N, C-alpha and C positions, 0 to 999 in steps of 0.2 A: 092367515094362520094355517099351519100344516096339520095334516090329519093326525100326526103323532102328537103334536101339542094338544089337539082337541081330545085325544085319547087320554092323555095324562090328566087334563082338567076334569074330565068325567069320572076318572078314578078317584081323584082327590075330592069330588063331591060326594061320591058314593061312600067314602071313608068317613067324611063329616056328617053327611045326612043319609044314612042307609035306609031310613023309612021312606024316603022319597024316590027311591030307585028300586025297580022291580027285580026279582031275582034273575030273570032272563037276560036283562041288560048287564047285571053284574058278572054273569057267566060269559056273555059276549066280550065284556071288557077284559075278563081274565084271559080268554083265549087270544084276543088280539094282543094283548100286552106280552104274553109268554112267546107268541110267534115273533113280536118286534124284537125282544131281547135275543132269541136265538138267532134271528137274521143278523142283528148287530155283531154277535159274537163270530158268526161266519165271515162278515166283513173285515172285521178286526184281524181274523187269523190269516185271511188272504193278504193284507198288508204286511202282517209279520213276516210272512214267507219271504217277501222282497227285502225286508229290513235285515233278516238273518243272512241273506245273499249279499248284503252290502249295498243294496240299491234302494237307498232312502227316498230318492226323489221319485221313483215309480210308486212306492208305498204311499207318499203324499199325494201322488196324482190320483191313485185309485180312491184314497179317502175324500178327496175333493170332488170326485165324480158323483157321489151320493148327495142327495137333497133331503134334509140338510146333510152337511158333511159328517163323517163319523165322530169327530170329537164333540160337535154340537148334539148329535143324537145320543151319544153316551151320557152327556150332561142332563138330557131331558128324561131318558130312561132311568137314570139313578137319582130320581127325585127324593125328596126328604121323608116321605111317608111309605117308602118302598117296603121296608121291613113289615110295617103294619099291614100293608096290602097283601104281602106274601102269607101272612098269618091268617088273614080274613078268607082268602081263596082256598088256603089249606084246609081250613076248618069246614068250609062249605063242600069241599071235594071238587072244586073246579081246577082248571089248568094252573099249575104251579110254574112260574117263570124260572128259567135257569139263572144261575148266578152270572153277574156281568164280569167279563174278562178284564178286571181292573188293572192287573199288571201288565198285560199285553197293550191295554190302552195307554199305560204310561210309556212304554217303548216307542208307541206311535207318536206320543207327544214329544218325546226327545227327537224322533226323526224330523218332526216339524221344525224344531229349533235349529237342527243341523242344516235343513234345506232352505231356511229363510234367506241366507245370503245369495243363494242360487237363483232366486226368483227373477231378479233383472237379467241375469245371463241366460236363463231359460227362455224368457220372453224374447230376448234378442235373437237367440238361436232359432227359435220357432218362426220368427219374422224372416230371418234370413233364408231359412229353408222354404217358406212360402213364396218369397220373391226370387227364388233360385239364384241367390247370390254367389259370387265366385267362390270356388272351392277353398281358395287361400283364406278368405274372410271367414267362412264357416268353420274351417279348421282352427283358426286362431281362437274363436269363440269357444269351441268344444275343448280346447286345451285349458282355457280358463276355468271351464265347468269341471273338468277331470282334476285339475289342481285343487279346486275349492271343495269338491266332493270326493276326496282321494280315495275314500274306503269303497266307493262304488266301482267295481270292475267293469261294469258295462260302458261306462264313459271311456275307459282306457282301451277297451276292444274296439269302440267306435273311432277313437282317435287313431288306432293302429291301422284300421281299414282305410280311413280317409288319407292317412299319409302315404299309403301305397298308391292310391290314386293320384295324389299330388305330385309324387315322384315321376309317375308317368307324364303328367303335364310339364314338369320342369325339364324333362328331356327335350321337349320341343322347344319350350321357351328359351332355354340356355342357348341352343343352337341359332335361333333367330336373332337373340340380343347380341351374340358375338358377331354374327354376320353382318348385322346392321350397324354396329360399333356404337349402340346406344348406351353410353356411359352411365346414365342415370338408372336405366333398367338393369344393366349389368350389376352395378352396385347393390340394387335393390334385391335381386336374385341371390347374389353372394352373401349378403346379410341373412337372407332367409335360410340358405343351405347351412350356414355356420351358427344358426341359432341352437341354443342348448335345450330347446322344447322338443325336439324330435324324440320319439320313442324308437323309430327304425332309423338307424344311421343312413343318411343319404349316400349314394355312390360317390366315391372319391373323384371320379372322372368328371363329374358335373362341376365340382368346385375348381378342379385344375383347369377345366376348360375356360372358366371365367377369369382364373387368376392372371393369365398372360395379358388379357385386356385391361384388367384392373392395374397390373404392375406397369404397363405402358403409361397409362393415365398418370399413375403416381410418379413415375420417372419425369413425365413432362412438367408436373407441378413442382417437383424438386429442382429441376433445372431452372424454372422460373424464379424460384426463391434464391438459388445460386447466382443467378444473374443480378438480382437485387441485394446480394450478400446479406440476406435476411436469415441469420444463423438459427434463431430460435425456432422459427417455422419450418426450416430445412431439416432440422433435427427430428421434429415430430413426424414429418413425412417419411424420412429414412427409417425411423422405427417402425412405422406403419408398413413399410416394405418388408422389412425384417420379420414381422410378426406374420404377414401373409405367407411367406416362404416356409416359416416354421409350422404354421397352422395346417398347411397343405402338403408338408413334406416334399417340397420340390426346390430345385435350384433356380438361381436367376438365369434366364435366357442369355446366351452369350452376347447377342446384339445389344441387349439393354445394359449389360455389364460394360461394354465399350462406351455406350452412350453417356453413362453417369459416372464414368471413371474420374474425370476432373472434379466433379461435384463431391465425389466421396472423398477425394485427396483433400480437398478444401475443408470438408467437415473434419476429417482427422487432424489436420494441421491446426484449425481453429480450436477444436477440442483440447489438443495438447497445450495450445498457447493459453487457453482459458485455465487449465489445470495448473500450468506454470505460474499464471498470474495469482491464482488462489494461494498457492504455496508461497509466492513472493510476498503476498499481503499478510500471510500468517507468520512468516518469519520476520517481517518488519515489526509486526506487532510484539512478537517474542522479544526481539532485541530492544525495543522501546521499554518494555516492562522490565527487562533485565537492567537497563541502564538507570531506570527509576528506582530499582531495588537495590542498586549499588552492589551488584554481583561481583565475584572475583574477576580478575583479569582473564584466566583461561576460559571461564564461561562465556565471557564478552567476545573473546577472540574467536571461539568456536561458532558463536551465533553469527558473528559478522561474516566468517568465512562461508558459512551455509547460504547466508543472504546474498553475498556477492557471487557465489556461484550460481544461484538461481537466477540472478539478474543477468548473468552473462548468457545463461542458456535461453532465457526469455527475450533478451535484447532490451532489457530494462535498465534503469538507473536508480540507485538508492537515493531517497529524498535527500536533498542537501541538508536539511535541518538534522535529519537523523545521523548522516555521515558525520557532520561537524561535531554532533554532541558525542558520538562514539570516540572520535580522535582526541577530543578535549578530555574525555574521561580517562582514556588510555595514557595521555600525557600527564595527567594528575596521579595516576596510578604509578606511573614510572618515577615521576619527581618525588612522590612519597617513598618509594622504594630506594631511590638514590640517597635521600636524606638518611633513611635507616641504615643504608650500607655505610654512609660516612661516619654515622654515630658509632657503629660496630667497629669500623676501622680505628677510629680514635680511641674507643674502649680498649680494643686490642693493643694499640701502640702503648697506651698508658700502663696496661697490665705488663707489657714487656719491659717498658722502662723500670717500672716498680720491681719487677722480678730481677732485671739486670742489676739495679741498685742494691737489692738484697743480696744478690749474688757477690757483687763487688765488695760490699761491706763485709760480707763474710770471708771473701778472699783476703781483704786488707786485715781484717781482724786476725785471721789465721796467720797472716804473714807476720803482723806485730808480735803475736804470741810467740812464734818461732824465733823472731829477733830478740825479744825479751829473754827467752830461754837461753839463746846463745850468749847474750850479754852476761846474764847470770852465771852461766857456766864459766866463761872467761874470768869474770870477777872472782868467782870462787877459786879458780885455779891460781890466779895472781895473789889472792889472799893466802892460799896455802904456801906459795913460793915466798912471800914476804919480801919481794923485791922492790925496793922503794921507787926506782925509776919507772918501772912497768905500772906500778899503783898509780903514780902521778900522771903519766901518759894516759893511761886508761881512763882516769877520772876526767881529764881534760877533753879527750876525744868524745867520751860519751855526753858530757855536758854541751859540747859544741855541736856535735853531729846528730844526737838523738835526745833532745831535751825532754821529749814526753817520756822516753824510757827512763831517763834520769830521775824523773819524779815518781816512778813506780815504787810502791811500798818495798817490794823486794829488793830493788836496787838501793833505795835509800838506807835500808837496813844493812846492806853490805858496805855501803859507803861509810857508815857509822863505825863499822868494824875495822875498815881500812884506815879511818882516821886514828883510831887507837894505835895502830901500827906506825903510822906517820909521826905521831907525837914522840915517838921514841927517838926520832931523828930531828935535831933542831932546824936544819935546812929543810927538812921535809915539812916541818911545821909552818915555816913561813909560806912555803909553797902552797900548803894546805889551806892556810888562812885566806890567800888571794883567791884560790879556787872557791872557797866557801862564800866570799863576797860576791864574786861573779854570779854564783848560783842564785843567791838571794836577789841580785839585781834583775836576774831573768824572771 
């Protein structure tokens, strides 16, 4: 049991059984408790200074150096009967304890909560430092600490200091790796230099020194895939080469361009062929859908033209089933159109015949009217002249040559009037009777 815990228990006994404790002991307890409270407040204040500077880990480290640690000490000194004890010692005129820094203790408690995830990292970092681990490893752990405790500027300052030293090491390591052509080490160094974790940007010449070796290795891998016609893997390697060039702002060395020229040409041709294949497949699907939907002939012809054009570019052939289906559908549309045209032509011809008949009927009717009018005029003239021979000849000619006109009401009426004229002549009467009989026979 700590001395502080013993002091608190003595105070609680004095509060509960004051008659059993001498005044001198109570005075001693009051002085010891007041000093313990003042000391705790000073310790908390020292921690708060680091917290306000963003160094929570240091504040927690200081708090943990105390025995018991500061949070435990605060709980012990802030015992339940504290207010009653303060009242007693105040009445007796003994040492009055200062108020505990409760708000600042709360800040320290929050710092503990923030630092908790750091504990494993801090432990690892301490072990690495004790074992004098490589700077690269210690720097990696320090970066994790700085990222986790981002408000603590001290970690970032340490990281920057470590990175400057590491860059000095890399100057030597890069040169040695390139000279020895150690591809594994070159790749590892390149990845480290291109990491996004650096606060200080590494010199560009270090990455560029590694790039030529890395590019040479990548070109060798690309050529291997080219030899096996392994297009998917070759595409990935070529993309990696382009990414390296862009990331390091360099151009492909001329000798490597020459070495990989055939592979790059093959990649471009294969990519173009693959794109044409995709277009061909898409257009084949579009034509099939259009045929199933019975789209109009112009739509089908346009889709077939595009598909056939793509097939020619890609050196492909349209599927036999699709090609036959297309031509069969076009033939059906053409046959249907031909039938419609025939129907239209027949309708037009019928209409023309009907119109011609109407026109003919109209012309004939008009001719008959003119002929009737002429006959009536001639008969009226003969009637006026009252020449028996002309009357007889006219009646005979009309009955013989124009039987329809002879039956016209206007002509019949004139014939009746002419009959009256002929009755005046006996010979004419006989002749008239013969004419009348003939007309009735007709």
